[in-house]
Biopython code that builds the backbone (N, CA, C, O; Angstrom):
import numpy as np
from Bio.PDB.StructureBuilder import StructureBuilder

atoms = [
    (1, "MET", "N", (25.797, -35.757, -51.769)),
    (1, "MET", "CA", (25.989, -36.797, -50.702)),
    (1, "MET", "C", (26.569, -36.536, -49.057)),
    (1, "MET", "O", (26.900, -35.350, -49.083)),
    (2, "SER", "N", (26.662, -36.709, -48.595)),
    (2, "SER", "CA", (27.256, -36.017, -46.844)),
    (2, "SER", "C", (27.546, -37.434, -46.517)),
    (2, "SER", "O", (27.026, -38.537, -46.680)),
    (3, "PRO", "N", (28.820, -36.812, -45.877)),
    (3, "PRO", "CA", (29.556, -37.679, -45.772)),
    (3, "PRO", "C", (29.603, -38.588, -44.238)),
    (3, "PRO", "O", (29.006, -38.203, -43.232)),
    (4, "THR", "N", (30.129, -39.388, -44.280)),
    (4, "THR", "CA", (29.702, -40.801, -43.122)),
    (4, "THR", "C", (30.303, -40.403, -42.201)),
    (4, "THR", "O", (31.297, -39.685, -42.096)),
    (5, "ARG", "N", (29.653, -40.905, -41.496)),
    (5, "ARG", "CA", (30.450, -39.991, -39.986)),
    (5, "ARG", "C", (30.820, -42.025, -39.384)),
    (5, "ARG", "O", (29.957, -42.902, -39.383)),
    (6, "PRO", "N", (32.514, -42.240, -38.904)),
    (6, "PRO", "CA", (32.468, -43.662, -37.728)),
    (6, "PRO", "C", (31.769, -44.174, -36.682)),
    (6, "PRO", "O", (31.958, -43.703, -35.560)),
    (7, "ALA", "N", (31.009, -45.042, -36.851)),
    (7, "ALA", "CA", (29.869, -46.092, -36.025)),
    (7, "ALA", "C", (30.841, -45.316, -34.603)),
    (7, "ALA", "O", (32.044, -45.544, -34.730)),
    (8, "HIS", "N", (30.503, -44.518, -33.405)),
    (8, "HIS", "CA", (30.601, -44.990, -31.547)),
    (8, "HIS", "C", (30.194, -46.581, -31.416)),
    (8, "HIS", "O", (29.426, -47.294, -32.063)),
    (9, "SER", "N", (30.658, -46.708, -30.807)),
    (9, "SER", "CA", (30.354, -47.929, -30.181)),
    (9, "SER", "C", (29.640, -47.654, -29.262)),
    (9, "SER", "O", (29.691, -46.450, -29.012)),
    (10, "ALA", "N", (28.883, -48.296, -28.526)),
    (10, "ALA", "CA", (27.923, -48.327, -26.997)),
    (10, "ALA", "C", (28.971, -48.302, -25.639)),
    (10, "ALA", "O", (28.496, -47.757, -24.643)),
    (11, "ALA", "N", (30.639, -48.959, -25.502)),
    (11, "ALA", "CA", (31.068, -48.570, -24.325)),
    (11, "ALA", "C", (32.166, -47.554, -24.802)),
    (11, "ALA", "O", (33.291, -47.542, -24.303)),
    (12, "SER", "N", (31.758, -46.682, -25.823)),
    (12, "SER", "CA", (32.502, -45.907, -26.313)),
    (12, "SER", "C", (31.662, -44.515, -25.147)),
    (12, "SER", "O", (32.097, -43.730, -24.304)),
    (13, "ARG", "N", (29.958, -44.907, -25.870)),
    (13, "ARG", "CA", (29.563, -43.743, -25.209)),
    (13, "ARG", "C", (29.591, -43.836, -24.139)),
    (13, "ARG", "O", (29.503, -42.717, -23.634)),
    (14, "ARG", "N", (29.728, -45.137, -22.927)),
    (14, "ARG", "CA", (29.782, -45.169, -21.557)),
    (14, "ARG", "C", (31.045, -44.324, -21.431)),
    (14, "ARG", "O", (30.904, -43.186, -20.983)),
    (15, "GLN", "N", (32.278, -44.748, -21.777)),
    (15, "GLN", "CA", (33.027, -43.819, -21.154)),
    (15, "GLN", "C", (33.076, -43.096, -21.774)),
    (15, "GLN", "O", (34.277, -42.872, -21.920)),
    (16, "THR", "N", (31.993, -41.819, -22.912)),
    (16, "THR", "CA", (31.618, -40.502, -22.071)),
    (16, "THR", "C", (31.615, -40.320, -20.717)),
    (16, "THR", "O", (32.331, -40.093, -19.742)),
    (17, "ILE", "N", (29.859, -40.632, -21.291)),
    (17, "ILE", "CA", (29.656, -40.328, -20.320)),
    (17, "ILE", "C", (30.302, -40.361, -18.752)),
    (17, "ILE", "O", (30.150, -39.451, -17.937)),
    (18, "VAL", "N", (30.916, -41.380, -18.557)),
    (18, "VAL", "CA", (31.516, -41.698, -16.959)),
    (18, "VAL", "C", (32.513, -40.655, -17.025)),
    (18, "VAL", "O", (32.333, -39.798, -16.160)),
    (19, "ALA", "N", (33.397, -40.475, -17.694)),
    (19, "ALA", "CA", (34.053, -39.646, -17.733)),
    (19, "ALA", "C", (33.643, -38.653, -17.209)),
    (19, "ALA", "O", (34.168, -38.395, -16.127)),
    (20, "THR", "N", (32.471, -37.606, -17.763)),
    (20, "THR", "CA", (32.168, -36.454, -18.032)),
    (20, "THR", "C", (31.302, -36.204, -17.010)),
    (20, "THR", "O", (30.716, -35.142, -16.796)),
    (21, "THR", "N", (31.230, -37.408, -16.268)),
    (21, "THR", "CA", (30.498, -36.874, -14.949)),
    (21, "THR", "C", (31.277, -37.638, -13.820)),
    (21, "THR", "O", (30.649, -37.910, -12.796)),
    (22, "ILE", "N", (32.372, -37.942, -13.907)),
    (22, "ILE", "CA", (33.133, -37.576, -13.553)),
    (22, "ILE", "C", (34.266, -36.066, -12.537)),
    (22, "ILE", "O", (34.863, -35.748, -11.509)),
    (23, "GLY", "N", (33.733, -35.587, -14.246)),
    (23, "GLY", "CA", (34.791, -34.021, -14.342)),
    (23, "GLY", "C", (33.741, -33.313, -14.052)),
    (23, "GLY", "O", (34.112, -32.687, -13.059)),
    (24, "ASN", "N", (32.770, -33.032, -14.254)),
    (24, "ASN", "CA", (31.363, -32.742, -13.477)),
    (24, "ASN", "C", (31.836, -33.064, -11.952)),
    (24, "ASN", "O", (32.379, -32.080, -11.450)),
    (25, "GLY", "N", (31.782, -33.961, -11.267)),
    (25, "GLY", "CA", (32.277, -35.045, -10.428)),
    (25, "GLY", "C", (32.919, -33.739, -9.589)),
    (25, "GLY", "O", (32.328, -32.907, -8.900)),
    (26, "LEU", "N", (34.159, -33.849, -9.860)),
    (26, "LEU", "CA", (35.503, -32.891, -9.472)),
    (26, "LEU", "C", (35.555, -30.998, -9.206)),
    (26, "LEU", "O", (36.009, -30.148, -8.439)),
    (27, "GLU", "N", (34.571, -31.191, -10.706)),
    (27, "GLU", "CA", (34.637, -29.514, -10.639)),
    (27, "GLU", "C", (33.431, -29.087, -10.210)),
    (27, "GLU", "O", (32.912, -28.045, -10.609)),
    (28, "PHE", "N", (32.813, -30.033, -9.198)),
    (28, "PHE", "CA", (31.519, -29.019, -8.753)),
    (28, "PHE", "C", (31.875, -29.528, -6.783)),
    (28, "PHE", "O", (31.037, -29.477, -5.883)),
    (29, "PHE", "N", (33.292, -29.957, -6.656)),
    (29, "PHE", "CA", (32.877, -30.634, -4.879)),
    (29, "PHE", "C", (33.270, -29.279, -4.096)),
    (29, "PHE", "O", (32.857, -29.173, -2.941)),
    (30, "ASP", "N", (33.790, -28.575, -4.468)),
    (30, "ASP", "CA", (33.725, -27.453, -3.822)),
    (30, "ASP", "C", (32.283, -27.257, -3.220)),
    (30, "ASP", "O", (31.858, -27.346, -2.068)),
    (31, "PHE", "N", (31.652, -26.939, -4.494)),
    (31, "PHE", "CA", (31.031, -25.626, -4.557)),
    (31, "PHE", "C", (29.217, -26.612, -3.678)),
    (31, "PHE", "O", (28.190, -26.018, -3.353)),
    (32, "THR", "N", (29.530, -28.430, -3.532)),
    (32, "THR", "CA", (28.580, -29.013, -2.705)),
    (32, "THR", "C", (28.929, -29.207, -1.309)),
    (32, "THR", "O", (27.951, -29.124, -0.566)),
    (33, "VAL", "N", (30.390, -29.514, -0.553)),
    (33, "VAL", "CA", (30.837, -29.174, 0.170)),
    (33, "VAL", "C", (29.935, -27.472, 1.316)),
    (33, "VAL", "O", (29.246, -27.266, 2.316)),
    (34, "TYR", "N", (30.646, -26.726, 0.176)),
    (34, "TYR", "CA", (30.340, -25.838, 0.886)),
    (34, "TYR", "C", (28.505, -25.465, 0.764)),
    (34, "TYR", "O", (27.721, -24.597, 1.147)),
    (35, "GLY", "N", (28.498, -26.133, 0.350)),
    (35, "GLY", "CA", (26.556, -25.922, 0.105)),
    (35, "GLY", "C", (25.692, -26.718, 1.689)),
    (35, "GLY", "O", (24.727, -26.370, 2.369)),
    (36, "PHE", "N", (26.672, -27.918, 1.745)),
    (36, "PHE", "CA", (26.162, -28.900, 3.002)),
    (36, "PHE", "C", (26.597, -28.341, 4.038)),
    (36, "PHE", "O", (25.787, -28.484, 4.954)),
    (37, "LEU", "N", (27.897, -27.511, 4.467)),
    (37, "LEU", "CA", (28.324, -26.545, 5.728)),
    (37, "LEU", "C", (28.548, -25.248, 5.909)),
    (37, "LEU", "O", (29.351, -24.560, 6.540)),
    (38, "ALA", "N", (27.157, -24.995, 4.822)),
    (38, "ALA", "CA", (26.384, -23.454, 5.461)),
    (38, "ALA", "C", (25.935, -23.223, 6.613)),
    (38, "ALA", "O", (25.808, -22.103, 7.108)),
    (39, "LEU", "N", (25.595, -24.532, 7.251)),
    (39, "LEU", "CA", (25.446, -23.355, 8.491)),
    (39, "LEU", "C", (26.224, -23.476, 9.887)),
    (39, "LEU", "O", (25.903, -22.875, 10.912)),
    (40, "VAL", "N", (27.643, -24.638, 9.702)),
    (40, "VAL", "CA", (28.295, -24.338, 10.258)),
    (40, "VAL", "C", (29.593, -23.750, 9.373)),
    (40, "VAL", "O", (30.729, -24.125, 9.663)),
    (41, "ILE", "N", (29.327, -22.676, 8.126)),
    (41, "ILE", "CA", (30.606, -22.083, 8.128)),
    (41, "ILE", "C", (29.663, -20.084, 8.749)),
    (41, "ILE", "O", (30.033, -19.350, 9.665)),
    (42, "GLY", "N", (28.516, -19.891, 7.799)),
    (42, "GLY", "CA", (28.087, -18.547, 8.863)),
    (42, "GLY", "C", (27.927, -18.947, 10.016)),
    (42, "GLY", "O", (27.125, -18.195, 10.570)),
    (43, "LYS", "N", (28.298, -19.815, 10.743)),
    (43, "LYS", "CA", (28.313, -19.572, 12.984)),
    (43, "LYS", "C", (30.183, -18.850, 12.893)),
    (43, "LYS", "O", (30.498, -17.988, 13.713)),
    (44, "LEU", "N", (31.261, -19.360, 11.796)),
    (44, "LEU", "CA", (32.122, -19.419, 12.101)),
    (44, "LEU", "C", (32.754, -17.685, 11.592)),
    (44, "LEU", "O", (33.308, -16.744, 12.160)),
    (45, "PHE", "N", (32.203, -18.050, 10.030)),
    (45, "PHE", "CA", (32.176, -16.565, 9.606)),
    (45, "PHE", "C", (31.801, -15.060, 10.651)),
    (45, "PHE", "O", (32.606, -14.205, 11.020)),
    (46, "PHE", "N", (30.241, -15.143, 10.945)),
    (46, "PHE", "CA", (29.117, -14.173, 10.659)),
    (46, "PHE", "C", (29.163, -14.861, 12.240)),
    (46, "PHE", "O", (28.605, -15.888, 12.626)),
    (47, "PRO", "N", (29.937, -14.014, 12.918)),
    (47, "PRO", "CA", (29.059, -15.096, 15.095)),
    (47, "PRO", "C", (27.682, -13.843, 14.724)),
    (47, "PRO", "O", (26.492, -14.101, 14.904)),
    (48, "THR", "N", (28.144, -12.668, 14.252)),
    (48, "THR", "CA", (27.510, -11.414, 15.040)),
    (48, "THR", "C", (26.657, -11.154, 13.666)),
    (48, "THR", "O", (27.059, -10.323, 12.852)),
    (49, "PHE", "N", (25.743, -11.729, 13.501)),
    (49, "PHE", "CA", (24.524, -12.351, 13.297)),
    (49, "PHE", "C", (23.278, -12.915, 13.534)),
    (49, "PHE", "O", (23.059, -13.419, 14.635)),
    (50, "SER", "N", (22.790, -12.910, 13.037)),
    (50, "SER", "CA", (21.491, -13.757, 14.057)),
    (50, "SER", "C", (21.724, -15.521, 12.780)),
    (50, "SER", "O", (22.349, -15.666, 11.729)),
    (51, "GLY", "N", (21.009, -16.336, 13.476)),
    (51, "GLY", "CA", (21.124, -17.408, 12.481)),
    (51, "GLY", "C", (20.242, -17.083, 11.199)),
    (51, "GLY", "O", (20.690, -17.867, 10.362)),
    (52, "TYR", "N", (19.261, -16.372, 10.615)),
    (52, "TYR", "CA", (19.218, -15.998, 9.139)),
    (52, "TYR", "C", (19.988, -15.662, 8.922)),
    (52, "TYR", "O", (20.684, -16.165, 8.040)),
    (53, "GLY", "N", (20.389, -14.421, 9.716)),
    (53, "GLY", "CA", (21.486, -13.315, 8.776)),
    (53, "GLY", "C", (22.379, -14.809, 8.169)),
    (53, "GLY", "O", (22.022, -15.272, 7.086)),
    (54, "GLN", "N", (23.697, -15.584, 9.061)),
    (54, "GLN", "CA", (24.355, -16.437, 9.217)),
    (54, "GLN", "C", (24.188, -16.862, 7.482)),
    (54, "GLN", "O", (24.639, -16.595, 6.369)),
    (55, "LEU", "N", (23.151, -17.749, 8.225)),
    (55, "LEU", "CA", (23.181, -18.578, 6.741)),
    (55, "LEU", "C", (22.784, -17.045, 5.553)),
    (55, "LEU", "O", (23.782, -16.347, 5.371)),
    (56, "LEU", "N", (21.882, -16.698, 5.038)),
    (56, "LEU", "CA", (21.899, -15.552, 4.054)),
    (56, "LEU", "C", (23.880, -15.216, 3.648)),
    (56, "LEU", "O", (24.659, -15.849, 2.935)),
    (57, "LEU", "N", (23.992, -14.486, 4.138)),
    (57, "LEU", "CA", (25.816, -14.048, 3.814)),
    (57, "LEU", "C", (25.979, -15.385, 3.980)),
    (57, "LEU", "O", (26.087, -15.565, 2.767)),
    (58, "THR", "N", (26.071, -16.283, 4.344)),
    (58, "THR", "CA", (26.703, -17.317, 3.192)),
    (58, "THR", "C", (25.925, -17.876, 2.397)),
    (58, "THR", "O", (26.609, -18.547, 1.623)),
    (59, "VAL", "N", (25.426, -17.916, 2.290)),
    (59, "VAL", "CA", (24.330, -18.310, 0.483)),
    (59, "VAL", "C", (24.911, -16.164, -0.041)),
    (59, "VAL", "O", (26.011, -15.755, -0.414)),
    (60, "ALA", "N", (24.783, -16.087, -0.018)),
    (60, "ALA", "CA", (25.510, -14.679, -0.398)),
    (60, "ALA", "C", (26.632, -14.782, -1.051)),
    (60, "ALA", "O", (26.515, -14.850, -2.274)),
    (61, "THR", "N", (27.709, -14.815, -0.603)),
    (61, "THR", "CA", (29.610, -15.805, -0.730)),
    (61, "THR", "C", (29.511, -17.082, -1.724)),
    (61, "THR", "O", (30.511, -17.379, -2.377)),
    (62, "PHE", "N", (28.300, -17.857, -1.852)),
    (62, "PHE", "CA", (28.574, -19.424, -3.078)),
    (62, "PHE", "C", (27.641, -18.180, -3.954)),
    (62, "PHE", "O", (28.206, -17.742, -4.955)),
    (63, "GLY", "N", (26.043, -17.515, -3.573)),
    (63, "GLY", "CA", (26.452, -18.016, -4.873)),
    (63, "GLY", "C", (27.540, -16.381, -5.325)),
    (63, "GLY", "O", (27.861, -15.976, -6.442)),
    (64, "VAL", "N", (27.689, -16.102, -4.675)),
    (64, "VAL", "CA", (29.045, -14.935, -5.885)),
    (64, "VAL", "C", (30.092, -15.306, -6.090)),
    (64, "VAL", "O", (30.950, -14.620, -6.646)),
    (65, "GLY", "N", (30.280, -16.653, -5.625)),
    (65, "GLY", "CA", (31.035, -17.421, -6.367)),
    (65, "GLY", "C", (30.740, -18.532, -7.343)),
    (65, "GLY", "O", (31.591, -19.200, -7.930)),
    (66, "PHE", "N", (29.675, -18.627, -7.427)),
    (66, "PHE", "CA", (28.874, -19.244, -8.264)),
    (66, "PHE", "C", (28.695, -18.481, -9.693)),
    (66, "PHE", "O", (28.290, -19.099, -10.677)),
    (67, "ILE", "N", (29.115, -16.709, -9.753)),
    (67, "ILE", "CA", (28.722, -16.233, -10.386)),
    (67, "ILE", "C", (30.048, -15.923, -11.261)),
    (67, "ILE", "O", (30.466, -15.872, -12.417)),
    (68, "MET", "N", (30.408, -15.758, -9.935)),
    (68, "MET", "CA", (32.195, -14.906, -10.583)),
    (68, "MET", "C", (33.270, -16.507, -11.436)),
    (68, "MET", "O", (34.172, -16.543, -12.273)),
    (69, "ARG", "N", (32.702, -17.324, -10.830)),
    (69, "ARG", "CA", (33.652, -18.461, -11.810)),
    (69, "ARG", "C", (33.876, -18.797, -13.264)),
    (69, "ARG", "O", (34.873, -19.356, -13.720)),
    (70, "PRO", "N", (32.854, -18.397, -13.907)),
    (70, "PRO", "CA", (32.656, -18.492, -15.114)),
    (70, "PRO", "C", (33.063, -17.163, -16.105)),
    (70, "PRO", "O", (33.653, -17.205, -17.185)),
    (71, "LEU", "N", (32.395, -15.614, -15.156)),
    (71, "LEU", "CA", (32.895, -14.999, -16.097)),
    (71, "LEU", "C", (34.931, -14.896, -15.985)),
    (71, "LEU", "O", (35.858, -14.456, -16.664)),
    (72, "GLY", "N", (34.690, -15.728, -14.483)),
    (72, "GLY", "CA", (37.175, -14.857, -14.619)),
    (72, "GLY", "C", (37.517, -16.290, -15.148)),
    (72, "GLY", "O", (38.706, -16.604, -15.213)),
    (73, "GLY", "N", (36.691, -17.050, -15.473)),
    (73, "GLY", "CA", (37.304, -18.410, -17.545)),
    (73, "GLY", "C", (37.010, -17.186, -18.312)),
    (73, "GLY", "O", (38.086, -16.943, -18.858)),
    (74, "ILE", "N", (36.004, -16.096, -18.738)),
    (74, "ILE", "CA", (35.631, -15.636, -19.711)),
    (74, "ILE", "C", (37.211, -14.816, -19.637)),
    (74, "ILE", "O", (37.827, -14.582, -20.676)),
    (75, "VAL", "N", (37.600, -14.537, -18.654)),
    (75, "VAL", "CA", (38.220, -12.719, -18.915)),
    (75, "VAL", "C", (39.708, -13.858, -19.004)),
    (75, "VAL", "O", (40.457, -13.290, -19.798)),
    (76, "ILE", "N", (40.213, -14.824, -18.654)),
    (76, "ILE", "CA", (41.185, -14.893, -18.471)),
    (76, "ILE", "C", (41.238, -15.884, -19.701)),
    (76, "ILE", "O", (42.351, -16.137, -20.163)),
    (77, "GLY", "N", (40.164, -16.440, -20.243)),
    (77, "GLY", "CA", (40.741, -16.903, -21.318)),
    (77, "GLY", "C", (40.697, -16.132, -21.971)),
    (77, "GLY", "O", (41.700, -16.282, -22.670)),
    (78, "ALA", "N", (39.914, -14.847, -22.473)),
    (78, "ALA", "CA", (40.632, -13.623, -23.423)),
    (78, "ALA", "C", (42.353, -13.250, -23.560)),
    (78, "ALA", "O", (43.187, -13.003, -24.431)),
    (79, "TYR", "N", (42.236, -13.404, -21.956)),
    (79, "TYR", "CA", (43.617, -12.995, -21.835)),
    (79, "TYR", "C", (44.639, -13.410, -22.337)),
    (79, "TYR", "O", (45.671, -12.890, -22.762)),
    (80, "ALA", "N", (43.756, -15.703, -22.131)),
    (80, "ALA", "CA", (44.944, -15.711, -22.537)),
    (80, "ALA", "C", (45.548, -16.371, -24.049)),
    (80, "ALA", "O", (46.593, -16.808, -24.530)),
    (81, "ASP", "N", (43.982, -16.089, -24.453)),
    (81, "ASP", "CA", (43.663, -16.007, -26.322)),
    (81, "ASP", "C", (44.910, -15.125, -26.810)),
    (81, "ASP", "O", (45.328, -15.509, -27.902)),
    (82, "ARG", "N", (45.506, -14.190, -26.345)),
    (82, "ARG", "CA", (46.008, -13.042, -26.545)),
    (82, "ARG", "C", (47.188, -12.716, -25.782)),
    (82, "ARG", "O", (47.626, -11.711, -26.342)),
    (83, "ALA", "N", (48.015, -13.030, -24.730)),
    (83, "ALA", "CA", (48.941, -13.530, -24.038)),
    (83, "ALA", "C", (49.483, -14.360, -24.816)),
    (83, "ALA", "O", (50.197, -14.201, -25.806)),
    (84, "GLY", "N", (49.094, -15.261, -24.300)),
    (84, "GLY", "CA", (49.426, -17.139, -23.994)),
    (84, "GLY", "C", (49.061, -17.973, -23.118)),
    (84, "GLY", "O", (48.852, -17.450, -22.024)),
    (85, "ARG", "N", (48.921, -18.929, -23.161)),
    (85, "ARG", "CA", (48.473, -19.688, -22.757)),
    (85, "ARG", "C", (49.099, -19.833, -21.196)),
    (85, "ARG", "O", (48.471, -19.984, -20.148)),
    (86, "LYS", "N", (50.855, -19.714, -21.452)),
    (86, "LYS", "CA", (51.646, -19.684, -19.820)),
    (86, "LYS", "C", (51.463, -18.673, -19.163)),
    (86, "LYS", "O", (51.742, -18.627, -17.965)),
    (87, "LYS", "N", (50.982, -17.717, -19.795)),
    (87, "LYS", "CA", (50.935, -16.268, -18.953)),
    (87, "LYS", "C", (49.379, -16.152, -18.528)),
    (87, "LYS", "O", (49.015, -15.240, -17.785)),
    (88, "ALA", "N", (48.882, -16.684, -18.806)),
    (88, "ALA", "CA", (48.035, -16.973, -18.258)),
    (88, "ALA", "C", (47.920, -17.498, -16.526)),
    (88, "ALA", "O", (46.830, -17.805, -16.045)),
]
sb = StructureBuilder()
sb.init_structure("model")
sb.init_model(0)
sb.init_chain("A")
sb.init_seg("    ")
for serial, (resi, resn, name, xyz) in enumerate(atoms, 1):
    if name == "N":
        sb.init_residue(resn, " ", resi, " ")
    sb.init_atom(name, np.array(xyz, "f"), 0.0, 1.0, " ", f" {name:<3s}", serial, name[0])
structure = sb.get_structure()
């Protein structure tokens, strides 16, 4: 026999979906703002490059941040597993 699971109500599922959506929205807010302001950021941080160069460097910086976030989580997570949460 398989163990029985408690039934989840529709309200509980809705609450989980809303909480997950809000959490993801907050998680990617900075990337969203950065993406919308890419042209402005390019002009301010890379003024010596052409318009395409500014945008390319801005998107490259965005990509580095996007890749490094999970990698940093893995490194800090491994350190926290060894040394403890407070030291990490």
